[in-house]
N, C-alpha and C positions, 0 to 999 in steps of 0.2 A: 504494498500500499505505500504511497507517497505521504510524506508528511512532512507540512510547512515549519519550520524554524522561525522561531518568533521571542521577542522582548516582549513581554506583559507588565504593565505598570499599575499602580493599585487602585490608579482612577483616571478617567478620560482625562480631566484638566487636568492631569499630570505628568502628560504624555510630549517627554524630551526627544527634538529634534535631534539625530544622530549627527555624530560627527566624524571628522573621517576614520579615524580612532574605535570607534566602537561597529566599524563594517565587521565583517568574517576576515578571518587571517588569510591574503594572498588576493582580494577585492578593492581597489576603487574607482574611486566614481568622479566623472568631470561635469559638472562645475560641483567643487568640493562641496559636500554635505553641511549644513548651515548655512551656506552663503543666503544674503542677500542680493537678488535678481529683479530686473524690470519686468521677463518674462523668461520662461523656459521654449525653447526652442530645439535644443538636444541634450541628450545625456547619451555620455561614454563609460563604459566599465573596462576596465582591466583587468583582467584576471587569467594567469597563464595560459596559453595558447588557446585561447574560446574560437570556437566554431558554433555556425547559426545556422539552418540548413534551412529556415524560413524568410523570406523579403519582407514580412507584417507581423505585428504581435502588438499586444496588446499590453501597457501597463497602467496601474492605477493610480490616479492623484487625486486626495481628499475622496475617496471611495467611489470615485469615476474612473467606468473603461475611457483607457482614453489610445487610440488607435495610433499607431508608430509605422512608420518602413523602417526595415534592419537592416546594416549590413557589419563585415569584419574589415578592418582597416589595420592594415599596419605603416604606422603612421612615419617610420624614419627607417624601414627598411632594415633594420632587425630582428625582427623576429616577435618582437613586443606589440601583440597585438588587442586592439579596441572594438568591442561592438560598440556600433555608434544606434541611436535609437533618436530616429527625426519624430517630431509628430505631425502631423500631417494638419496643426493648426496649432498657434503658439498660443500657451498657456498666461492668462494673464490676469487671471483675478486674483486679488491684493490678497494681504495675510498669509498666513501659515500655509503649507504647501506639504501636503505628506504624500510620498511616490511610495510606489511598494513595486520593485519587479519582480513576478511570480518566479518561483522555482520551477528549474527545469526551463527558463526559456531559450538559455542557451547551454553549452555545452563548454566543459571545460577540460584539458589537459588529455592528454594520447589515447586516454580509453573513455575521450565524450564523456565525461561523468557529468550529470545533471547540475544545473549549477544551482546554490544555496538562494532561497529567499533573501532578497534586500530590502530591508525598509530604512527611508531618511528621509530630513525635511526641509524645504528651504523657508525662506522669508520672499515673497514676493510684493514688491514695492514700484509702484509708480502710479502715472497721473494720466494715463490711456482713456481714464472713463468709460461706463459702463460698464456691461458683462460681470461687474463683483455681486451683484444681487440675484438669489435662485428666482428660478423662472420654471415654468412646466416642462420646460425641454430639458431638465436638468434633472426630471424624475426614473431613474434607474430600471428595470423591471428585467431582471435577468431570473429565472427559478427553473431549473432543470427540470426536466420532464419526469412525472410521475410523485410530482411534491408541489404541498401548496404551502404560501408565506403568508403567515400573519401579525401585523398586519399587513395587508396590502399594499401593494405600490399605489404610493399617491393618496394612503391613508390620512386622514386630518386624526391624531392625539393630542391631548391637551399637554399630555407628558409622555414621555420614550421609560418604560417602565421594562417591559420585555417584551421577549419576541419569540416565534415558534415557526418548528417548520415540520410540517405531516405528511407522513408517505402515502397516498391515496392507496395503495395496495395493502393494506395493513400491514407495514413490515415492521420490526419491532426495530428503532432506531436505538445506538448507541452513542456518548461518544468516545473518540479516539481516546482521550486523555484530560487529565482534568485543568490540564495549562490551558487554556483558553485564545486561541490566537485571530479569534473576530476581530474586527474591527468598525467604526462608524465616526464615517467621514474623514478617513485614514488615519484615526487613533487607533490605539489600543485600546480595550476596556475589558473592566475587570464583571468579572459573575459568576452565578451559578447553574448548573441546568438539571432538569428531572426527566426524565420518562412520564409520561399523562396520557387520559383517554383510556376509556375503554379496553383496548385492543393496544397496548402502548406503541403507539406508531407518531407519537409525536414528541418533539425534542422540544425543548422550551428556554431560554437562556432569560433568566433574571439580572439585571442590571445592581450591579453594585450603587450606581452614584445615577439616580433617574438622572435623564435629559430634560429640565424644563424650559430651557432657553427658546426661543420661537426661532422656526429655519426648518431647513430642507437638511434632513442628515439620513446619510445613504449608510445600509449594513451590508458590509462585508463580511462574507462566511467563505473562507478558504477551503481548496478542495483538500480530502483529508481530514477535518474537521469531525468529524459523524461517518459511520458505517449502521448497514444494517445485517442481518440476520444470514446472509449469502455473502457477509465479506467483502461488500464492494463500498468502497469510498465512495462519498458526496464527490460532485464537480460542485463545482462555484456558485453561489447565491450574491445575488448584489441588488436589494433594493433599496427603493427610496421612501422614506415617510414623512410627513410633514407635521411638526411640532408646532402648535398654536399657543402653546403657553397655559401655566398655571399649575396648582399646587399636586406634585406625586401622591398618588393615594398610601395610605399608611400601610406598609409593610405588611406579608405573612408569614410574623416572627415563626421559628420552633416552639411548638408550645408544652416541651417538655420540661423538664424541671432538668438543669444546670446545677451538677454535684460535684463535691470533691472528697478526698482521703489523704491527708486526715479531713474530718468533717468540719463545713462552716460553723463555726463560733467556738473550735475547742480550744482548749488550751495546751500547749507541745513546750517544749524542753525547748528547740531551736526549731527554723523555717528556712529548709532547705531546697523539699525538692516535693510537689502536690502533682496529685493527680487530677483533672479536670475532667468530669468525667458526664455523656448526658447518656441516656436509658439505654440496655443493650440492646443488641438486633439495630443499630445506627454506626453510622462512621463519622468521623467528627474531623473535621479539617481546619488550619488555620486560615481565618478568614482578612478581609482588606484593611479592618482597622485595628488589625491585633498590635501594630506598632503603637496604639492610643491606649493599651493598658498603664496602669498607674498605681503605683502603691503606695502606701505612707501609713506611718507609726504614729505614735502619741504626737513626739515631735514635730512630723511633718513629712516632705517628702522624703521618698528613699531612693537615691541612685544605682543599688547593686544592682548589675544587669543580670538580667535572665534571659532562658531559650523555650522556646516550645516545641517540640519535641510527639507529632505524633506516634503512639504504639499498634503498631500493625501488624505482631506477631505472631497473633492466635487471632483465630477466627470468631468473630463477635466480640471481639476484644476492642476492635479498632474507635472504639466509644472512646477514650483514653487519650489526652493530651498529654505531657510532664509539664509541666512549667518548676524549673531548678536554675537555682539563686546558683549565680557565682562563685559568692561566699555566704556561708548560711548565716543567718537573721538570729541573732543571740541575744541583743538587746529586751531588755525585759520590757515590753511593751506591749500594745494593743495592734494590731496589724489591720490595714482595709485594704483588700484587692478590687480595685474597680475596671469591669470587662465593660467598655461601650457597647454599642448595638453595631452585629458584624465581625466580633471578633473571631468567632467562628462559625464556619455553615454546618449545620447535621442533616447528613447524607439517610432518608428514610423510607426504604426499596417502597416506593418507584419516585418519590419525591426529594425534594431538598429545600433547606429553608436556613439562613441567617438566623443567629441566638439574639435574643431581645437584650439590653443591658442587664448585668446582674453585677451583683459582688460576694466578696466570701471574705470572711472576717477571724483573727487565730491571736490569741495572747499569749505569748511567749514567756516562762516562767521557768528557769533556770530550776526551782527544786522539783518539776512534774519527773513522772515515771522514776522515782525510787522505790523500789520494793525487795522487801525479805531482808533488809540489815538489819544485823544481829545489837540486842541494846548495849546501851553503853555502860560500861563499869569505869567507877572514879572519875567521874567528870566532873568538874568546880562548876555547880550549878549558878553560881555568879558571873560565870562567862559565857554558857549558856543561852540561845537565841532559840525561841519558840513559834513553829508556825501550823495555823490549818492546812487544810489537805489542800482548800483553793489558792494557798500563795499569802493568804492574810499575816502578817507580824502581830502577836500577841505580848503580852507583860511577860502572861504568865499561865500554862491550863489550869482551869479552875472547874469546868461542869467536864464532867465524864464523856469519852471521846477517843479517838486518834487524832494525835500529833504528830508533827515534824520536828525533832530537838536539831538543831545545830550548833556545831562548836567548832576549833581548828581543826579538830582530827579527821571528822566527818562529820553524815549528817543521816540521824535514826530514827525512827515509827517510834511514839511513844503511847503508849495505851493507857488511858486516864480511868480508872471505874469509880 
């Protein structure tokens, strides 16, 4: 199966234009990615011994298929050839301009390996006038045979929150990987997907960050993004919808309880490794807002770094993500860990949802976990300190019960009858 290679940002608004250093090894592009141009007439790619066996090819600019003529030139006679794409008409729309040259558009090397996917950006700045605002001619509607796309091309929506592909022949659809390669107006988007419908023949993408700014938005689903039960990859989709503007609907959050081990509210000797859990028979993944998880103790924010690692070693145990601090939290404070919405995505077959906001609280007490210590002998009572089992210091036990007695030598349990 063909697979596209792509870098996915956490938010469409956070897409960063590729520079020459960001291109795959062995590839250079002219004009240099990141440049400011008046217009785009030609784009050339150097990649050792390129070959192209067709004279026309489409590249994608801001989500639109753009027709180009293609030729391979040896610019200086040294064998250092370039693939040159000449646009049928110069591209002049002002603003950020995201370019995609699809995988396999030309071949590289003696063995004629297909080129990798190339993604890069320019800034178009000119005073040509006209052509900068969307118009009905900008609506793309490339949907392969055997599929329908929702919302249909040209549909007006107040906010773009999700879109879906349905196989008309009841084919079971499966995402090829969890790393999305979908773009909207040429910018990578973050989202989750789920299979839905009675016959499981629909694949739905839910955007992590709904689009509410009015305008025309072209959704590009590359080849190989999903496949059916016959293992055949999808062909590319290119569909434009119109956002009229408005508030995004309330997300359909995951409705299961998020728990932890140690349990939220418990008192521990130290805090280092926490199991974040959703109910079993679900799979838990790190979401787009995981970087905004905060940890605070009684005195304020805690800046000790931590990692989030999914535990998928055992079947039906993928509902666990380990949160591990680089250094144990041992100060005797109460700790609050705040997880914003979309910190995790939860897959519960056949659907996926983002987690709603939740918090976990813990109390660190160094006296916790003392079990089965022998009674003291010969202790100077004037030097002893006494604590209740929940860690509260007292002058001296008076009521009957079990207490902790600490001296310079050790801490023991004390039973008062």
